[in-house]
N, C-alpha and C positions, 0 to 999 in steps of 0.2 A: 561361215565362220564370222567371228566378230573382229573388228567392228563391221557392222553390216551397212551397206549403201543401198538406198532405194531411189529409183527415178520414176517420175511421172512425166510422160510426154506432155509438153506444154504447147505453146502456139508455134506453128510451122511457117517457114518462109520458103517458097518455091522458087529456086534459082532457074531451073529449066525443067523439061519434061522428065528427067531422070534424077536431078540433084535437089535435095531438100536440106534445110537446116532446121532443127528444133531447139527451142529454148526450153530446157527441161528443168523441172523442180527436182532438186536433189536433197535427200535426207540422209545424214550420217549418224548411225547410233553407236553409242559407247559400248565397249566390250562387255558391259553388265547385261546387255541383251534385254529380253522382255522384262517388264511390260513396255510395249512400244508406245511411249508418251513423250510429249513435247520436252519435257524437262530433262530427257537424257539423249537429246538429239541436237545436232548443229545442221543448219540449212544453207544451201547455196543455189545458185542459178548455174547450170551447166550447158554446154553447147554440144549437140549431137549432129552428126552428118550422115546422110544417106547418099549414095551414088546409084542406087538401083530402085528409084521411085518409092522408097520407104519400106522395102522388104526387109532390109536390115539397117542397123544403125551402129556408128562408131562414136565412142565418147571422145570428143576433141580435148575437153578440159573444163574447169570451172571458169566462169567469167565474172561473177558478182558474188559477194558475201556481205553480210551486215557488219557494220563497224564494231557494234558490241556483239561479239561472236559467242556470247554466252549461251548455255543451253536454253532452249525455248524461245529464241529470238527468231521467229519463223519469217523467212524471206518473201513468202507468198507465192503467188503464180507467176506467170510470165507474160504479162501484157507488153506488147511493143508495137511501135509505128515506124515507118521510114519517112523521113523528111529530109529532102535533098540527098546528100550523099551519106547520111548517117542512119543507123539503127538507133532508136531510143528505147531502152527496156526498163520498165518500171518495177520497183520492188518495195518491200517493207525495210526501212531502216530503223534501227533502234539505238538511240544515243543514251538511254537511261540505264542505270545499273541498280538493282538486278534487272535483267531483260524482261520485258513484257511480251506476251505472245505476238502482239502487233504494235507498230509504233507509227511512224510517218511514212507516208508514200513518197519515195524519192526516185531519181532517174540516173541511169548510166548510159553512156553512148560509145559507139565505135563506128569507123567507117565501114559501110557495106561491103566495099571492094576488098578491104583488108580482112574483114570476117570470113568472106567467101574464099579468099586465096589461103588463109591459115586452115580453114575447115578441110579444104581439098588436101592439105598436107597433114590431116588429123591432129591438129593443134589449135591453139586460140591466139588471138591478137589481144594486146591490152585494151581494156575499156577503162573510161574514166567517169567518176561520179560528179554531178553538178553540185558545187559547194560554195556558198557566199558569192554568187554572181559569175563563177567561172568553172571550166571543166578541169579542175586542178588536182583532184584527188584519184588515186588508184581505186578501182572498183573492187579490188581484193583486200586492200588494207586501209583505205581512206574513209572519211566521213562524207555524208551527203546532206544537203539542206532539205528540209521538209517541204513538200508541195501542197499538202492537204491544208485547206484554210483553218487558221487558228491553231494548228498543230494538234487537233483532236485526233484520237486514234482511228486509224483506217486500215483496211486490209487489201492488198493488191492480188488477191486470189481472184483475178479478173481478166478483163480483155480491153483493148483500145483499138480505135480505128478512126478514119476519117469519115464524117457524115456529110455527104454531098447536099442532103436537103437543107442542113443548118450551115453548111460552109465552115464547120469547125471540127476539131479533134475531139473525140469523146473517150474518156477513161472511166470505166465502171469500177466500183469498189464496194466492199462491205464497209459500213461505217456505224459507229456506236451512237 
């Protein structure tokens, strides 16, 4: 039935031997249905939880959406890192109107312990977006500052990790 919702399993976080979190790419299509194209779709990052080593998953809820929630503003993949007590999840933010397929790579965060506690209750904890030097904006309704140099278009259908050889965090992206 429409509206249709599609999930792509994104990057996983292993809590322990049986519990996992997944940062999923979520696409919501309007009642008009096919053709399945970006311009009749809105995008989100959702959180999924498994208590049986990934054999089944429960949708806990959405955690991030682009500020300009117009059709075609693709949030990207689900690159994340853990630094200290926080998850940092990267996404495409689009502050222009009309929306472009990709915009600026931005970041939202939430405490690891809070995310896990909420997931175990099949819900989500609030995430905040980094905006103008602070973590002041709701990840579901607020704006985020661009992280990509010069603000040139980039796409967060990618991954992030800590590179021990370089001693730095690495975020890959598609870039025009």
